[in-house]
C-alpha positions as semicolon CSV with decimal commas, in nm:
position;residue;x (nm);y (nm);z (nm)
1;M;8,538;10,319;11,403
2;R;8,643;9,953;11,344
3;Y;8,970;10,072;11,210
4;A;9,029;10,310;11,503
5;L;8,961;10,025;11,743
6;Y;9,194;9,797;11,559
7;R;9,483;10,050;11,584
8;W;9,394;10,119;11,946
9;S;9,429;9,754;12,040
10;W;9,788;9,744;11,892
11;A;9,872;10,072;12,067
12;A;9,760;9,920;12,392
13;L;9,989;9,634;12,341
14;D;10,273;9,880;12,270
15;W;10,208;10,033;12,614
16;L;10,233;9,684;12,774
17;F;10,525;9,566;12,561
18;P;10,736;9,864;12,447
19;P;10,834;9,794;12,090
20;T;11,144;9,874;11,875
21;C;11,143;10,009;11,531
22;G;11,118;9,732;11,264
23;G;11,351;9,929;11,032
24;C;11,631;10,037;11,266
25;D;11,571;9,891;11,609
26;M;11,527;10,221;11,770
27;P;11,328;10,183;12,097
28;G;10,979;10,326;12,151
29;E;10,790;10,273;11,818
30;R;10,720;9,985;11,584
31;W;10,805;10,209;11,282
32;C;10,991;10,533;11,349
33;Q;10,965;10,862;11,164
34;D;11,306;10,845;11,032
35;C;11,254;10,512;10,860
36;Q;10,925;10,643;10,714
37;E;11,112;10,938;10,564
38;I;11,407;10,741;10,425
39;A;11,183;10,458;10,275
40;A;11,266;10,477;9,907
41;R;10,933;10,553;9,734
42;I;10,863;10,437;9,368
43;E;10,859;10,772;9,205
44;P;10,649;10,881;8,905
45;P;10,597;10,874;8,614
46;L;10,459;10,523;8,670
47;C;10,350;10,267;8,429
48;E;9,973;10,273;8,441
49;C;9,961;9,896;8,449
50;C;10,247;9,754;8,660
51;G;10,336;10,067;8,866
52;Q;10,702;10,062;8,788
53;T;10,884;10,388;8,722
54;T;10,892;10,464;8,349
55;S;11,075;10,719;8,127
56;G;10,750;10,894;8,083
57;D;10,551;10,654;7,861
58;T;10,203;10,544;7,972
59;L;10,312;10,181;7,972
60;C;10,663;10,039;8,031
61;A;10,825;9,831;7,765
62;R;10,761;9,512;7,958
63;C;10,389;9,569;7,990
64;V;10,370;9,652;7,629
65;D;10,535;9,310;7,547
66;S;10,360;9,107;7,811
67;P;10,065;9,297;7,982
68;P;9,993;9,184;8,340
69;K;9,661;9,009;8,410
70;M;9,586;9,271;8,684
71;T;9,385;9,574;8,592
72;A;9,670;9,774;8,769
73;I;9,931;9,713;9,029
74;R;10,082;9,958;9,277
75;S;10,346;9,938;9,550
76;W;10,426;10,186;9,823
77;A;10,808;10,157;9,836
78;I;11,121;9,991;9,701
79;F;11,207;9,661;9,872
80;D;11,526;9,794;10,024
81;G;11,674;9,951;10,337
82;P;11,432;9,983;10,636
83;V;11,127;9,849;10,443
84;R;11,318;9,536;10,357
85;E;11,426;9,496;10,717
86;A;11,079;9,551;10,844
87;L;10,922;9,299;10,614
88;H;11,181;9,040;10,704
89;R;11,090;9,087;11,068
90;V;10,719;9,041;10,995
91;K;10,788;8,745;10,765
92;Y;11,057;8,558;10,950
93;Q;11,072;8,689;11,310
94;R;10,697;8,676;11,397
95;D;10,675;9,058;11,447
96;V;10,304;9,056;11,354
97;A;10,242;9,388;11,536
98;L;10,470;9,560;11,289
99;A;10,244;9,479;10,999
100;E;9,969;9,700;11,120
101;V;10,175;10,017;11,135
102;L;10,324;9,930;10,788
103;T;9,970;9,929;10,643
104;R;9,899;10,285;10,748
105;P;10,082;10,443;10,429
106;L;9,894;10,178;10,223
107;V;9,552;10,309;10,346
108;E;9,647;10,661;10,234
109;Y;9,803;10,550;9,904
110;V;9,513;10,327;9,792
111;G;9,266;10,602;9,906
112;S;9,440;10,839;9,673
113;L;9,393;10,622;9,365
114;D;9,087;10,627;9,139
115;W;9,005;10,264;9,199
116;H;8,655;10,153;9,269
117;L;8,692;9,856;9,507
118;D;8,451;9,609;9,669
119;I;8,667;9,359;9,857
120;V;9,017;9,312;9,988
121;A;9,181;8,964;9,962
122;P;9,532;8,851;10,065
123;V;9,744;8,617;9,849
124;P;9,715;8,287;10,039
125;L;10,016;8,096;10,162
126;S;10,070;7,733;10,091
127;R;9,938;7,490;10,357
128;D;10,285;7,395;10,467
129;R;10,418;7,752;10,499
130;Q;10,107;7,871;10,676
131;K;10,146;7,586;10,924
132;E;10,514;7,652;10,963
133;R;10,480;8,018;11,013
134;G;10,155;8,025;11,194
135;Y;10,019;8,327;10,998
136;N;10,005;8,470;10,649
137;Q;10,202;8,797;10,639
138;A;9,988;8,916;10,330
139;A;9,677;8,873;10,551
140;L;9,834;9,085;10,831
141;L;9,856;9,368;10,580
142;A;9,520;9,302;10,399
143;K;9,304;9,311;10,699
144;P;9,389;9,651;10,845
145;L;9,398;9,788;10,485
146;A;9,038;9,664;10,434
147;L;8,946;9,827;10,762
148;G;9,119;10,148;10,681
149;L;8,947;10,173;10,347
150;G;8,602;10,059;10,480
151;L;8,590;9,766;10,257
152;R;8,500;9,400;10,305
153;Y;8,791;9,176;10,406
154;C;8,763;8,831;10,232
155;N;9,024;8,593;10,361
156;H;8,869;8,309;10,161
157;A;8,827;8,480;9,828
158;L;9,150;8,309;9,708
159;A;9,292;7,969;9,802
160;R;9,589;7,764;9,696
161;R;9,504;7,469;9,462
162;R;9,856;7,332;9,512
163;D;10,173;7,413;9,693
164;T;10,451;7,590;9,510
165;R;10,821;7,627;9,577
166;S;10,955;7,957;9,692
167;Q;10,995;8,213;9,418
168;V;11,336;8,323;9,559
169;G;11,618;8,249;9,317
170;L;11,393;8,174;9,015
171;N;11,407;8,368;8,686
172;L;11,098;8,521;8,525
173;D;10,999;8,221;8,326
174;Q;11,044;7,993;8,627
175;R;10,840;8,218;8,852
176;R;10,548;8,208;8,604
177;Q;10,566;7,833;8,566
178;N;10,590;7,793;8,941
179;V;10,263;7,966;9,020
180;E;10,066;7,887;8,697
181;G;9,729;7,753;8,803
182;A;9,822;7,758;9,175
183;F;9,519;7,953;9,283
184;Q;9,136;7,917;9,277
185;A;8,879;8,188;9,365
186;S;8,546;8,167;9,525
187;R;8,282;8,262;9,274
188;S;8,017;8,342;9,540
189;L;8,265;8,587;9,698
190;V;8,417;8,765;9,387
191;A;8,172;8,738;9,096
192;G;8,093;9,086;8,971
193;K;8,319;9,248;9,236
194;A;8,626;9,469;9,210
195;V;8,896;9,286;9,408
196;L;9,203;9,430;9,557
197;V;9,465;9,160;9,611
198;V;9,730;9,232;9,868
199;D;10,075;9,086;9,909
200;D;10,389;9,191;10,099
201;V;10,637;9,218;9,798
202;A;10,609;9,206;9,424
203;T;10,911;9,114;9,213
204;S;10,812;8,975;8,872
205;G;10,445;9,009;8,950
206;S;10,384;8,639;8,863
207;T;10,212;8,561;9,187
208;L;9,972;8,851;9,156
209;D;9,911;8,746;8,787
210;A;9,823;8,393;8,885
211;S;9,586;8,535;9,159
212;A;9,419;8,758;8,902
213;E;9,378;8,473;8,656
214;A;9,187;8,268;8,913
215;L;8,971;8,581;9,000
216;W;8,888;8,658;8,639
217;H;8,782;8,292;8,599
218;A;8,552;8,319;8,900
219;G;8,378;8,622;8,745
220;A;8,555;8,921;8,913
221;E;8,476;9,253;8,744
222;N;8,815;9,412;8,808
223;V;9,133;9,289;8,981
224;Y;9,383;9,530;9,138
225;G;9,721;9,446;9,312
226;M;9,879;9,621;9,601
227;T;10,192;9,545;9,775
228;L;10,393;9,723;10,039
229;A;10,710;9,686;9,852
230;R;10,852;9,622;9,510
231;A;11,175;9,475;9,400
232;V;11,256;9,710;9,124
233;L;11,382;9,545;8,810
234;V;11,714;9,652;8,640
235;S;11,527;9,659;8,319
236;N;11,152;9,678;8,239
237;K;11,205;9,417;7,963
238;P;11,159;9,043;8,037
């Protein structure tokens, strides 16, 4: 019921302020059926750990060499085409309404996975970026995802201990160093819980790993990661 009301409230705003598609600018919908159909999905077989496409092995070469700290990570689509355009609109053009409709396939996807989950938590922004943007794009995805799954949404399960520079343009080692020790988790909220951490895009997985490390330290039972999109690596090796 809460999820239905949440979606209805955004639909009412669409009636008052007719939207355009976040992927192609077609008028009438926030996310059109054409963009939904051409969104490049990450096709199986998938690495059981990081969720990248593999040649058929249970784990990709990169996860064998350097396993992620997450129990498992999944992403709905490749960060390209209309998905990339839509996320840029959410992130940089304040199209917050678009985030709700982009979460709908995530509700279905996570619901199809054999994950026992207790709470949903967004990856937190740095204080400066939160102030500059006015919102956290990961939270805009995490809240309706929690509602759609019937789980508790915990905006304060994770917090930034320190600000970090943007990950854009950094190599794998630099990304890991940039976010190492950047997060802390609330023991009172996560101890003994299976936590689903939500972000908009995963590239190297360093941010999700740093989030997981904080959650494990606070006593989480399991830590899963879900992103709308994934920047697919040319090679699964570091």
